[in-house]
Backbone as ProteinMPNN parsed JSONL, in Angstrom:
{"seq_chain_A": "MNGIPVVVFEFKSAVREDTTIMDAYTQLTVRYRRDIPELFKYNAFVVMGSKIVHNGFSHSR", "coords_chain_A": {"N_chain_A": [[113.484, 108.483, 97.854], [113.815, 108.225, 94.975], [114.504, 110.917, 94.052], [112.362, 112.468, 94.913], [111.536, 115.034, 97.061], [111.132, 114.244, 100.196], [111.892, 114.96, 102.703], [112.93, 118.005, 104.092], [115.701, 119.899, 104.977], [116.832, 122.55, 107.002], [119.337, 124.392, 108.2], [120.604, 126.855, 110.249], [123.317, 129.187, 110.408], [126.033, 128.332, 112.515], [127.918, 130.039, 113.429], [127.063, 132.636, 113.328], [125.777, 134.838, 115.549], [123.325, 136.137, 115.535], [121.356, 134.631, 114.267], [118.45, 132.618, 114.465], [116.317, 129.84, 115.396], [113.833, 130.556, 114.613], [114.325, 132.076, 112.365], [114.987, 130.053, 110.573], [112.543, 128.698, 110.477], [110.89, 130.708, 109.365], [112.129, 131.018, 106.889], [111.605, 128.535, 105.727], [108.756, 128.364, 105.77], [107.834, 130.718, 104.592], [109.614, 131.938, 102.57], [110.609, 129.658, 101.043], [108.202, 128.356, 100.437], [106.992, 130.31, 98.91], [108.894, 130.777, 96.837], [109.69, 128.236, 95.864], [107.37, 126.363, 95.462], [106.857, 123.75, 94.616], [108.576, 122.197, 96.053], [107.368, 121.391, 98.393], [105.357, 119.715, 97.632], [105.326, 116.858, 97.774], [106.442, 116.609, 100.194], [107.079, 115.359, 103.45], [108.267, 115.746, 105.966], [109.889, 118.346, 107.812], [112.971, 119.502, 108.834], [114.692, 121.538, 111.041], [117.269, 123.72, 112.276], [119.392, 125.464, 114.598], [122.329, 126.869, 116.078], [122.061, 125.8, 118.634], [119.414, 124.912, 119.111], [117.281, 122.422, 117.858], [114.745, 121.257, 115.719], [111.706, 119.827, 114.455], [109.029, 119.318, 112.138], [105.917, 118.165, 110.864], [104.855, 118.737, 107.653], [101.894, 120.193, 106.64], [99.194, 120.925, 104.473]], "CA_chain_A": [[112.5, 107.987, 96.954], [114.103, 108.579, 93.589], [114.494, 112.337, 93.742], [111.224, 113.192, 95.475], [111.968, 115.603, 98.348], [110.202, 113.929, 101.282], [112.395, 115.641, 103.9], [113.667, 119.227, 103.814], [116.515, 120.328, 106.105], [117.277, 123.941, 106.994], [120.164, 124.672, 109.372], [121.143, 128.204, 110.244], [124.752, 129.267, 110.697], [126.444, 128.173, 113.911], [128.876, 131.087, 113.793], [126.382, 133.935, 113.409], [125.029, 134.931, 116.802], [122.005, 136.739, 115.363], [120.395, 133.736, 113.621], [117.679, 131.81, 115.403], [115.51, 128.797, 114.771], [112.702, 131.239, 113.99], [114.777, 132.431, 111.012], [114.86, 128.841, 109.762], [111.109, 128.468, 110.288], [110.401, 131.712, 108.421], [112.67, 130.708, 105.564], [110.885, 127.375, 105.2], [107.31, 128.556, 105.596], [107.51, 131.89, 103.778], [110.43, 132.069, 101.353], [110.625, 128.451, 100.213], [106.85, 128.107, 99.943], [106.74, 131.304, 97.868], [109.837, 130.669, 95.72], [109.775, 126.861, 95.351], [106.208, 125.654, 96.002], [106.923, 122.33, 94.271], [109.389, 121.512, 97.053], [106.508, 120.847, 99.443], [104.269, 118.925, 97.052], [105.361, 115.506, 98.337], [107.221, 116.701, 101.426], [106.432, 114.812, 104.637], [108.877, 116.27, 107.185], [110.817, 119.46, 107.727], [113.892, 119.529, 109.976], [115.406, 122.809, 111.072], [118.116, 123.845, 113.442], [120.33, 126.569, 114.758], [123.524, 126.391, 116.766], [121.721, 125.085, 119.859], [118.072, 124.354, 119.065], [116.925, 121.632, 116.678], [113.318, 120.998, 115.772], [111.156, 119.282, 113.225], [107.581, 119.286, 112.099], [105.303, 117.56, 109.69], [104.267, 119.792, 106.822], [100.563, 119.909, 106.133], [98.696, 122.027, 103.647]], "C_chain_A": [[112.718, 108.563, 95.563], [113.914, 110.058, 93.259], [113.306, 113.118, 94.256], [111.638, 113.72, 96.849], [110.953, 115.348, 99.459], [110.631, 114.553, 102.604], [113.194, 116.86, 103.455], [114.397, 119.634, 105.084], [116.891, 121.789, 105.93], [118.024, 124.202, 108.299], [120.759, 126.061, 109.237], [122.592, 128.161, 110.728], [125.047, 129.141, 112.193], [127.378, 129.284, 114.361], [128.244, 132.472, 113.867], [125.489, 133.954, 114.633], [123.586, 135.393, 116.602], [120.992, 135.839, 114.659], [119.724, 132.857, 114.662], [116.925, 130.728, 114.65], [114.268, 129.407, 114.118], [113.059, 131.714, 112.588], [114.648, 131.236, 110.077], [113.39, 128.554, 109.471], [110.525, 129.438, 109.258], [110.888, 131.42, 107.011], [111.908, 129.543, 104.933], [109.434, 127.689, 104.872], [106.938, 129.748, 104.739], [108.292, 131.872, 102.47], [110.383, 130.842, 100.468], [109.245, 128.171, 99.636], [106.503, 129.074, 98.811], [107.594, 131.04, 96.632], [109.893, 129.286, 95.084], [108.577, 126.052, 95.867], [106.215, 124.159, 95.701], [107.714, 121.519, 95.296], [108.525, 120.818, 98.091], [105.369, 119.982, 98.915], [104.192, 117.521, 97.657], [106.086, 115.466, 99.679], [106.432, 116.186, 102.622], [106.969, 115.44, 105.914], [109.806, 117.435, 106.861], [111.654, 119.435, 108.989], [114.647, 120.836, 109.915], [116.227, 122.892, 112.335], [118.941, 125.108, 113.419], [121.509, 126.022, 115.547], [123.207, 125.567, 118.001], [120.41, 124.314, 119.737], [117.864, 123.603, 117.757], [115.462, 121.255, 116.815], [112.879, 120.385, 114.452], [109.65, 119.34, 113.279], [107.121, 118.625, 110.824], [104.6, 118.654, 108.927], [102.883, 119.352, 106.377], [100.032, 121.133, 105.414], [97.643, 122.799, 104.356]], "O_chain_A": [[111.881, 109.305, 95.05], [113.236, 110.4, 92.29], [113.242, 114.33, 94.053], [112.046, 112.942, 97.711], [110.024, 116.133, 99.648], [109.824, 114.665, 103.527], [114.03, 116.769, 102.557], [113.79, 119.709, 106.152], [117.232, 122.217, 104.828], [117.422, 124.229, 109.373], [121.353, 126.392, 108.211], [123.018, 127.206, 111.377], [124.389, 129.768, 113.023], [127.606, 129.45, 115.56], [128.847, 133.39, 114.423], [124.547, 133.167, 114.735], [122.718, 135.073, 117.414], [119.85, 136.259, 114.471], [120.356, 132.41, 115.619], [116.902, 130.709, 113.419], [113.716, 128.837, 113.177], [112.196, 131.753, 111.711], [114.247, 131.387, 108.923], [113.035, 128.206, 108.345], [109.758, 129.034, 108.384], [110.134, 131.563, 106.048], [111.604, 129.569, 103.74], [108.942, 127.317, 103.807], [105.831, 129.793, 104.203], [107.706, 131.8, 101.39], [110.142, 130.958, 99.266], [109.127, 127.79, 98.471], [105.806, 128.705, 97.866], [107.09, 131.072, 95.51], [110.123, 129.176, 93.88], [108.775, 125.126, 96.652], [105.637, 123.378, 96.457], [107.545, 120.304, 95.399], [108.904, 119.77, 98.614], [104.505, 119.563, 99.685], [103.109, 117.055, 98.01], [106.313, 114.39, 100.231], [105.262, 116.527, 102.796], [106.208, 115.649, 106.859], [110.416, 117.498, 105.794], [111.116, 119.358, 110.093], [115.182, 121.206, 108.869], [115.935, 122.233, 113.333], [119.156, 125.728, 112.378], [121.655, 124.806, 115.664], [124.007, 124.714, 118.386], [120.31, 123.182, 120.211], [118.225, 124.088, 116.685], [114.995, 120.965, 117.916], [113.606, 120.426, 113.46], [109.064, 119.404, 114.36], [107.854, 118.545, 109.838], [103.825, 119.418, 109.503], [102.717, 118.274, 105.807], [100.404, 122.26, 105.74], [97.11, 123.764, 103.808]]}, "name": "protein", "num_of_chains": 1, "seq": "MNGIPVVVFEFKSAVREDTTIMDAYTQLTVRYRRDIPELFKYNAFVVMGSKIVHNGFSHSR"}
């Protein structure tokens, strides 16, 4: 939609054994919300994944 971020993807490294899907969730809900709050202004979906687990959720305020 013309540059509006309606979906945000966060995939953790497939080669690092110590990264989990919880790391992706924390990065999205804590770091990104703190550092780039405008990213979630029009955001409808968030997709995250690790080497094995993939998940998504709808972002609500």
